[in-house]
N, C-alpha and C positions, 0 to 999 in steps of 0.2 A: 307038625303041631305041636307049639307048647304054653302050658299054662305058668300063668305069673299071676302075683297079685294085684300089680298096679301098673298101667301102662303109660306112660307120658310119651308122646310123640312130637315129631318136628321140632328137636333141641337144635337152635341154631347159637353160633358165638360170631361175632363180629370182630375185628380186627382188635386184638388186646392194646393197640398203642388209639383205639377208637374213642373220641370224647365227646361225639356229636350230640350224647343224650342231654348233657349238664354242664352245658357251654359256658353261659351268662350268668347263672344265679344258683345252682344246687351247689356247687362247690366252692362258692366264695362266700356265701352267706354264714357270717361268724367265723372267717377265716378259710383257708384252703385246706379241703380235704382230698387226698390223693391217694389211691391204692399203688404202693411199690409195684413195680413189673405191669402196669396200665390195667384198666377195667378189666380185661380178658381173665386177670387175676381172680376177680368175683367168682366166675363161670368155672373156673379150675377148681378152685376151693369148695366149691358147693357140688362138683362132680366128684371130686375125692372123699368129701363125707357121705356121699352116698355110696360109693364103693364100699368104705370102711364099715360101713353099718349093713352089709351085707345085696347091697342091689348090683345090678346087673347094668352096664350101658353098653348099647350096640351102635357102635358109627358106621357112619355108610348105610345104612338103612333106610332106604327111600319108601316111605309110606304111600303107598297109591290109594287105600281106601282105609275107612271104618268098617268091621263085619256088624252088620245088626242082625239080630234074629228075636221076632216076636216083640218089636219095637224097641228093643232095649241093644245098648251098645256091648258087644261082650269081645272085642277082638280088632286088631289089625293085619291089613295083608299088606307085604311088601313087594317090591317091584319085581324080586326074583322068585316070589309065588310062596316063600316062607309065611306062616301065619302064627301070632301069639293071641291067647285068649287071656281073659282076666275079668276080675268082677268089676273094675273100674277104669275108664279109658280116660285119658287128660290130653289135651289138644293144644299146643301152643302156636299151631298154625294160626293166622287170622282166621277172623270167624268168618271173612270172605272165603278163603280156602277150605275151612272146615265144612262147611255147608254146601258150597258150591263146588267142591272138587272131589273131598274125601270122602261125604256120604252121598252114595249113587242111588239112584232109584227112590229117594226119601223126600217127600213134600216137607218144604221149609217151614218150621215151626213159626207162628204167630210171632214169637217175642224177637225172633231174627228179621222177619217181616218189618217189624216196626223198628228195629235197629238199623237195617238198612234205608229206611224211608227218614230218620233223624239225624243218621251220620252219614260221612260220604267218605271216600280213600282219600288220605291227605297224599300230596305229590310225593314223588320219590326224590334222590337225591343224586346228583355226580359228585364223587369221593374222590380226591386227589391225593395220594399217598406218597410223599416226597423224601427224599433224604437229600442235605444239603450241608456244605462247609459251615463250619461254625460259626467262622469270622465275618459271615454276611450277617448275623445278628448282633446288634447290640446290646452290651452287657447286662442291661437293666430290661431285656425284652421279657414280657408279661407270657402267661401261659396260652390264654384265651384272648381273640381278636373276633371284631364283627366290622365289616366294611361294608358300607353301603355308598360312598363317596357322598354326592350331592342331593342326587334326585328322590326324592322319598316315594315318588309316583313307582319306582323300582321295586318296592320293600318286597312285594309278593309274587313278582314276577320271575319266571325262569332264569338263573343265574345274576338276579338284579342284585341280591345280598351275598354276600361272600362269610361263612363262619371259618376261623383258621385256629387249630388247637397244636400247641409245640410241648407235647407232654415232657421231652428231652429237658426243658425249661427245668422241671421239678424231680426229674427222674432222669438223670446221664447214663444210668446202667442200659438204656433202652437202646442205644445205637453205638456205635465203635466211636472211640475216642476221636474228638476235633471234629465230630458230627453232629447235626440235630434232624429230628423227625419233623415234619409239619403235614398237618392231617388239613388238610381244604375240603370244604364242601359246601353245595349250594343247592337251592329245589329244582329240580328237573321232571318233566314228565316224561311217560313211555312213548308219547305221542311223538315227542321229538329224536325218538331212535329207532322208529318202526320203519319198515319198508326200504332199508338200506341194503345194499351189497357187503360183504363183508370187507372190501377195500373202502368204502364209502363211510362204512362204521369206523374204521381205525382212522382214517381221515378226520373225520369229525371230531373223535376223542381228542385227538392230536390239537387242531384247532381251537377247541373250546379250552382245553388246557393251557394252550400258549396264551389265550384271552384273560385268561384268569391270572395265570401267572405273571401276565405285565401288568396289569391293575394292581395286585400285589407290592410288584417291585416298584410301581409309580407311587403309592401310598404309603407302603411299611418299610420295605427293604431294598434299596437300591443295591444293584448287582446281584438278585437273587437268580436270575435266569445262568449265569454263567458260574453260579455255585452250585449247579444241581448235579449231585452223582446218580440219583436214581429217582424213577417216577412211573408209576403205576396208576391209571385210571380206571374207574368204576362207573358205569352207567345203570340208569334205573335196570336196563336189561340184565346188569349182573348181579343185583340185589334180587331181581326174581329167578335168577339160574341156580344162584350159589345160597340164596338165603329162603326159597321158595315162598317168596311174599308175592302176593296177588299185584301184579302191575308193578312191583317194585316198592309197594307203598310202605309208609313208616307209619302205618296205623290209621285211626278214624279221625275225623274232625267234623263239627256240627254242620248241617247243611245250613242252617240260621243261626239266628242270635242264641245260645244256649242258656237253659232255666237252670245250669246245676250238672255238676258230675252225676248226680245218682239218676240221671237217665241213661247212663251207659249200661251193659250187661256186665253181670257181674261172673261169677265161675260157674252157674247152673247152667244148663240148657234145657230145650223141648224133648230132648232124648234123654231117657231114660237110662242111667249110666255113663252118660257122657260129659265132661268137664271141659272148660275152653280155661284158658289163662295166657296172659301176656297184654300186648299194650292193646289190643283191642278189647279188653274188659275194663272196667274200674280198677284203677282210677287212671289208665292211658298211658301214652307215652313214655320212656325215658326209664335209664336204669331202677333209680330210684321208686318209679311206680309200678314197674313189671316185678319189681321184686317184692314189693306189697302185694302186688295180685297173687304172687307165688303163694305167699303167706296165707292168704285170705282162702285160696284154694284148697291149702293143705289142710285147714281146720275143717272147712266144708266139707271136704269128703272126709278126714278124721271123722265127723259128725255123724255122715248119713251111714259109715259103716260101724258105728257103734264103738269108736274107739275113744269118742269124748262125749260127754253128756250132753241132752238137749231137750228143749221143751218142743214137742211135737207141736202144741198150740201155738206156743208165740214162732217158732219156727215158720209154720205157714203161713202166719199173719204177716211176719215179714217179708215173706218171700212175693205175696200177694200184695203188699205195699209197694215193695221195689218194680213189680210188673207194671202198677199201674205210674209209677213216676216215669217209666220208659215211655208210655204214652202220652205223656205231657210235655216231655224234653222238647 
């Protein structure tokens, strides 16, 4: 057993070249803002900052449960049997995973029940990471593209719309000389990939990837198929396996027309000592939103453990107000 100050569990980093969370708006408003080395550099910098300040990050540590004693979260248990104990536990697994898988034998708190009534899991994605010869891209190629063709009825259907990011347009150091990286992604549900044998699964991945490549070849880049040096396909099952995402989801979306983001859960939970952070908390999906959620959670924890000043009366009123707003969302 090991005792530490604060435990944050389930830290996952997607591909350093991934641009899927800020494709159309975030990095184009007021000009393009792009971190050299890819968005994975953001997570690496944060991790370095934690270590520089004396923290320890344990990698390849599969958390299987949150330890509860007398109604309070006091630690986590790993798949190898190791246990870590702390005064504060922070989970950035989805709230569905946190309360459905990591908290065993604990009744679902009312606020989580309300959250699951108001929000559903957004679909997952099929992602294609591709390395291509540079000459297939015209010199004035943009970084981000959205392909829908002409049928608007397919906008929300699986594979109906295609998002494409080419980070090497902005940062050529990400690929060998004379090559570009394409990150292609489209919505896909877990149901499309269940019940397949290994051979059927691999064949379907190739079939869907070929169809998407053909669409991009027809609409954007003639000769794309023959220029491919490398291609790797990830499905919702890939996201579930490597990112510990329930059904491979990319976060919550309103079950009906939303009445504002304040209906989303913030960082506190109905379990004393347990906090949640990430895309299933306010303000939701995307690198910017998740980073903001982390800042909010840090302030919340700091106030609760006495590192920052707070007004107990105003704090209690605010939490009650947010709880009421969740019921109205």
